[in-house]
C-alpha positions in Angstrom: 31.5 -7.9 0.3 28.4 -10.0 -0.1 25.0 -8.9 1.3 25.4 -11.4 4.1 28.8 -10.0 4.9 27.5 -6.5 5.0 24.6 -7.4 7.3 27.0 -9.4 9.6 29.3 -6.4 9.8 26.5 -4.0 10.7 25.2 -6.4 13.4 28.6 -6.8 14.9 29.2 -3.1 15.1 28.9 -1.5 18.6 26.9 1.3 17.2 24.2 -1.1 15.9 24.2 -2.7 19.4 23.6 0.7 20.9 20.8 1.4 18.4 19.2 -2.0 19.2 19.4 -1.2 22.9 17.7 2.1 22.4 14.8 0.4 20.6 14.5 -1.9 23.5 14.6 0.9 26.1 12.0 2.9 24.1 9.7 0.0 23.3 7.0 1.5 25.5 7.4 4.9 23.9 7.0 3.3 20.4 3.8 1.7 21.7 2.6 5.0 23.1 3.2 6.7 19.7 1.2 3.9 18.1 -1.8 4.4 20.3 -1.7 8.2 19.8 -1.6 7.8 16.1 -4.1 5.0 15.8 -6.7 7.0 17.7 -6.5 9.9 15.2 -8.8 8.8 12.4 -7.3 8.6 8.9 -10.1 7.5 6.6 -9.7 7.4 2.8 -9.0 10.9 1.5 -9.2 12.2 5.1 -5.7 11.8 6.5 -5.3 15.5 7.4 -5.4 15.2 11.2 -3.1 12.3 11.4 -0.7 13.9 8.9 -0.6 17.0 11.0 0.3 15.1 14.1 2.9 13.0 12.3 4.4 16.2 10.8 5.0 17.5 14.3 6.5 14.2 15.4 9.0 14.3 12.6 9.8 17.9 13.4 10.4 17.0 17.1 12.9 14.3 16.0 15.2 16.9 14.5 15.0 15.9 10.9 15.9 18.5 8.3 13.5 20.1 5.7 10.4 18.7 7.5 7.4 19.6 5.3 4.1 18.6 3.9 3.8 18.4 0.1 0.9 19.4 -2.1 -0.7 16.0 -2.1 -0.6 15.7 1.7 2.5 13.5 2.4 4.7 14.6 5.4 8.4 14.0 5.4 11.8 15.0 6.7 15.4 14.2 5.9 18.0 12.5 8.1 21.1 13.9 6.4 23.9 11.6 5.2 27.5 12.4 4.5 27.6 11.4 0.8 26.6 13.2 -2.3 22.9 13.7 -1.6 21.6 10.4 -3.0 18.6 9.3 -1.0 16.9 6.3 0.4 13.2 6.6 1.1 11.7 4.9 4.2 8.0 5.3 4.1 4.8 4.2 5.9 1.3 5.1 4.9 -0.9 7.4 7.0 -4.3 6.2 5.7 -6.5 3.3 6.7 -9.4 1.6 4.9 -12.0 2.6 7.5 -14.6 5.3 6.8 -15.4 8.4 8.8 -17.1 7.5 12.1 -15.3 4.3 12.7 -14.4 3.7 16.4 -10.6 3.7 16.4 -10.1 3.6 20.2 -7.4 1.0 21.1 -8.3 -1.9 23.3 -5.7 -3.9 25.2 -5.4 -7.5 26.2 -1.9 -7.9 27.6 0.5 -7.2 24.8 -2.2 -7.6 22.2 -3.7 -4.3 21.0 -6.9 -4.1 18.9 -8.2 -1.3 16.8 -9.0 -0.6 13.1 -5.8 0.3 11.3 -3.4 -0.5 14.2 -1.2 -2.9 12.2 -1.9 -1.6 8.7 -0.1 0.7 8.8 0.0 2.8 12.0 2.5 0.5 13.7 5.1 1.2 11.0 4.7 5.0 11.4 5.6 4.6 15.1 8.4 2.2 14.5 10.0 4.5 11.9 10.1 7.2 14.6 11.8 4.7 16.9 14.4 4.1 14.1 15.2 7.8 14.0 15.8 8.0 17.8 17.9 4.8 17.7 20.1 6.1 15.0 20.6 9.4 16.8 21.3 7.8 20.1 23.9 5.5 18.6 25.6 8.3 16.6 25.2 6.4 13.3 25.8 8.2 10.1 24.9 7.0 6.6 26.2 7.8 3.2 22.8 8.4 1.7 20.3 10.8 3.0 17.2 9.0 4.5 13.9 10.6 3.7 11.3 9.4 6.2 7.8 9.8 4.8 4.3 9.4 6.1 2.3 9.1 2.8 -1.3 9.4 1.9 -3.6 7.4 -0.4 -2.1 3.9 -0.2 -5.4 2.1 0.4 -8.3 1.4 -1.9 -9.3 4.3 -4.2 -6.4 6.4 -2.9 -4.6 4.7 -5.7 -1.1 5.2 -4.3 -1.5 8.9 -4.9 1.0 9.9 -2.2 3.9 7.9 -3.5 2.9 8.5 -7.1 3.2 12.3 -6.4 6.6 11.7 -4.6 8.0 10.2 -7.8 6.2 12.3 -10.4 6.3 15.7 -8.9 8.1 15.6 -5.5 11.2 17.8 -5.3 13.4 14.9 -4.1 12.5 12.6 -7.0 15.7 12.9 -8.9 17.8 11.9 -5.9 15.9 8.8 -4.8 18.0 5.7 -5.4 16.0 3.1 -3.4 12.6 2.9 -1.7 11.4 0.9 1.3 7.8 0.9 2.5 7.4 -0.4 6.0 4.0 -2.0 5.9 2.7 -4.8 8.2 4.4 -6.3 11.2 5.9 -9.5 9.6 9.5 -9.1 8.4 9.9 -12.5 6.9 7.4 -11.7 4.1 9.3 -9.3 1.7 7.2 -7.9 -1.1 9.4 -7.6 -4.2 6.6 -7.8 -6.8 4.0 -5.2 -7.3 0.5 -6.4 -8.3 -0.9 -3.9 -10.7 -4.6 -3.1 -10.9 -7.2 -1.4 -13.0 -10.4 -0.5 -11.3 -13.6 0.6 -13.1 -17.0 2.0 -12.3 -19.4 1.2 -15.2 -22.9 2.7 -15.3 -25.3 1.1 -17.7 -28.2 3.5 -18.6 -31.4 3.0 -20.5 -34.9 4.5 -20.9 -36.4 2.6 -17.9 -40.1 1.8 -17.6 -42.8 -0.2 -16.0 -41.8 -3.9 -15.5 -45.1 -5.1 -17.0 -46.4 -2.3 -19.2 -43.0 -1.6 -20.8 -41.9 -5.2 -21.0 -39.8 -5.9 -24.1 -37.7 -2.7 -24.1 -34.0 -2.8 -23.4 -32.9 -3.3 -19.8 -29.6 -2.0 -18.6 -29.7 -4.6 -15.8 -29.5 -7.3 -18.4 -26.5 -5.6 -20.1 -24.7 -5.4 -16.8 -25.5 -9.0 -16.0 -24.1 -10.1 -19.4 -21.0 -8.1 -18.9 -20.5 -9.7 -15.4 -21.1 -13.2 -16.8 -18.7 -12.7 -19.6 -16.0 -11.4 -17.4 -16.5 -14.4 -15.1 -15.8 -16.6 -18.0 -12.4 -15.0 -18.9 -9.6 -17.4 -18.2 -6.5 -15.8 -16.7 -3.0 -17.2 -16.1 -2.0 -18.5 -12.7 1.5 -17.3 -13.4 1.9 -14.4 -13.5 -0.9 -14.2 -10.9 -3.9 -12.4 -12.6 -7.4 -12.0 -11.3 -10.7 -10.3 -12.0 -13.7 -9.5 -9.7 -17.1 -7.8 -10.0 -17.0 -6.2 -6.6 -20.0 -3.9 -6.1 -23.4 -3.7 -8.0 -26.0 -1.1 -7.4 -29.0 0.7 -9.0 -32.6 0.4 -9.9 -35.6 2.1 -8.4 -38.3 -0.4 -7.6 -39.1 -4.1 -7.9 -41.7 -3.3 -10.5 -39.6 -1.0 -12.7 -37.1 -1.6 -15.4 -34.0 0.2 -14.2 -32.9 3.3 -16.0 -29.4 3.1 -14.4 -27.3 0.4 -12.8 -23.7 0.3 -11.8 -21.0 -2.3 -11.2 -17.5 -1.8 -9.9 -14.8 -4.1 -11.1 -11.2 -4.9 -9.9 -8.7 -6.3 -12.5 -5.2 -7.3 -11.2 -2.0 -8.8 -12.4 1.6 -9.1 -11.4 2.4 -8.5 -15.1 1.9 -5.2 -16.8 1.4 -7.1 -20.1 -1.3 -9.4 -18.7 -3.0 -6.5 -17.0 -3.2 -4.6 -20.2 -4.6 -7.7 -22.0 -7.2 -8.2 -19.3 -8.1 -4.5 -19.4 -8.7 -4.5 -23.1 -10.8 -7.7 -22.8 -13.0 -6.2 -20.2 -13.6 -3.0 -22.1 -14.6 -5.2 -25.2 -16.9 -7.2 -23.0 -18.8 -4.1 -21.9 -19.1 -2.9 -25.4 -20.4 -6.3 -26.6 -22.9 -6.6 -23.7 -24.4 -3.2 -24.6 -24.6 -4.1 -28.3 -26.2 -7.5 -27.4 -28.9 -5.9 -25.3 -29.7 -3.3 -27.9 -30.0 -6.1 -30.5 -32.1 -8.4 -28.3 -34.9 -6.0 -27.2 -36.8 -2.9 -28.4 -35.0 0.4 -28.6 -38.2 2.3 -29.4 -38.0 4.2 -26.1 -34.2 4.6 -26.3 -31.0 2.5 -26.2 -28.8 1.1 -23.5 -25.4 2.8 -23.2 -22.4 2.3 -20.8 -20.5 5.1 -19.1 -17.0 3.6 -18.2 -14.9 5.4 -15.6 -11.5 4.2 -14.5 -11.3 4.8 -10.8 -8.0 3.1 -10.1 -4.7 2.4 -11.9 -1.9 0.9 -9.9 1.2 0.1 -12.0 2.7 -3.4 -11.9 6.4 -3.9 -11.4 9.0 -6.1 -9.8 12.4 -5.8 -8.1 13.9 -8.8 -9.8 15.9 -11.7 -8.3 19.5 -10.8 -8.1 18.9 -7.2 -7.3 21.2 -6.1 -4.4 18.3 -4.7 -2.4 16.6 -8.1 -2.4 19.8 -9.8 -1.3 20.3 -7.3 1.6 16.8 -7.6 2.8 16.9 -11.4 2.7 20.3 -11.5 4.5 18.9 -9.2 7.3 15.9 -11.4 7.7 18.0 -14.6 7.8 20.4 -13.1 10.3 17.6 -12.9 12.9 16.6 -16.5 12.3 13.7 -16.0 10.0 13.2 -17.7 6.7 12.8 -14.9 4.1 9.9 -15.2 1.6 9.5 -13.0 -1.5 6.0 -12.2 -2.5 3.8 -10.2 -4.8 1.3 -7.7 -3.4 -0.1 -4.3 -4.0 1.8 -1.6 -1.9 3.4 1.8 -2.2 6.4 0.0 -3.6 4.5 -0.6 -6.9 5.2 2.9 -8.1 9.1 2.9 -7.8 9.1 -0.7 -9.0 7.3 0.3 -12.2 9.9 3.0 -12.7 12.8 0.6 -12.4 13.9 2.0 -9.0 14.9 -0.7 -6.4 12.0 -1.0 -4.0 10.6 -3.5 -1.4 7.9 -3.8 1.2 9.4 -4.8 4.5 7.9 -5.3 8.0 8.0 -3.4 11.3 8.2 -6.3 13.7 5.8 -8.1 15.9 2.7 -10.1 14.9 -0.6 -9.0 13.7 -3.8 -10.2 12.1 -7.3 -9.4 10.8 -6.1 -6.4 8.8 -8.8 -4.3 7.2 -11.4 -5.6 9.7 -12.9 -3.9 12.8 -11.1 -6.5 15.0 -7.6 -5.9 13.6 -4.9 -6.7 16.1 -1.3 -6.3 16.8 0.9 -8.1 19.4 3.7 -5.8 20.6 5.3 -8.4 22.8 8.9 -7.0 23.1 11.0 -10.0 22.2 9.4 -10.6 18.9 8.7 -6.9 18.1 12.3 -5.9 18.7 13.6 -8.9 16.7 11.7 -7.6 13.7 12.8 -4.0 14.3 16.4 -5.0 14.3 15.9 -6.8 11.0 14.5 -3.8 9.2 16.9 -1.4 10.8 19.8 -3.5 9.5 18.2 -3.5 6.1 17.9 0.3 6.1 21.5 0.8 7.2 22.9 -1.6 4.6 21.0 0.2 1.8 21.8 3.8 3.1 25.5 2.9 3.6 26.4 2.8 7.3 29.6 4.8 7.9 32.6 2.5 8.3 30.9 -0.5 6.7 32.1 -1.2 3.2 
């Protein structure tokens, strides 16, 4: 049976129709869960309150082995009838917004606005809706489904939640496929994981008066040279590879040679090989910039040195064309009249992709925009939202093995 045949059989089944009807009947409840969760702040490294609330929601949905692991992920199992193999369906708990951000939800018709509402709180609420729909329809799956609310997807969280799931989690040996539900749009399927290396580099020197000590080494010049040299590095367009000096800071006064300055750098590539090449080039650039500054000016009061700290390391990976999981997701998207598009991005799916485990990022339904901004929005208009939910639910059932569907 082809992927398209499998999706067609699932969609034609009366149980799927019942599940879809349940999603429609409970649309308002899904939105209520969304508002409740959005208004619980989940700043970087501060997901505890939202995790606690989501843990209780999972427990209330009758999952088995509901728990919170050592890193902070919350999860529960919807038991299958097979041999214990497992599909993970995840959504991340954290947002990019710092402590103190106003996360109250504002409404304008079906459009809801709040920081983090579409990335990724909507998916947390929709996954709960999926559990209720499966239960109401009496649908059984061959594989266990592990529903996860994970921590640390954004920024310097560095995918720590899903990394822990696959490196130390007690279910790691049973996971056969992984879906992260992340963003509303279902037509954009992420099958390639953009890897990243992130650095904080502090250049230190003796410092001194801008006039009286003129001529001694200046760490600001070393940092500037490193930034200039990185800017000149040519990178391939395919596989997509980028570099960016993102944040600079330091110095004490306009009339003082700085004794310490810092820059933060983001290096990315869809290729692990290209990322490693760019990483090595950057480290060599820092070393050369320090050496050039120490050679160019007086070191009588001391030398310039660089302290290099890696603050992020997201693995690159890809679920390749021809993989059954891609065919299934594309068939589910097409069955609802969307045109599926496969993309590269940086999501929780990077981790399993890098390990060779079939993984994708799929959507939760609806439309959203302005992610990572204070005016982030989500349109939960039922027709479009439910169309997307049906798409992702069919994907989940095809991968988990819906009972009675070959």
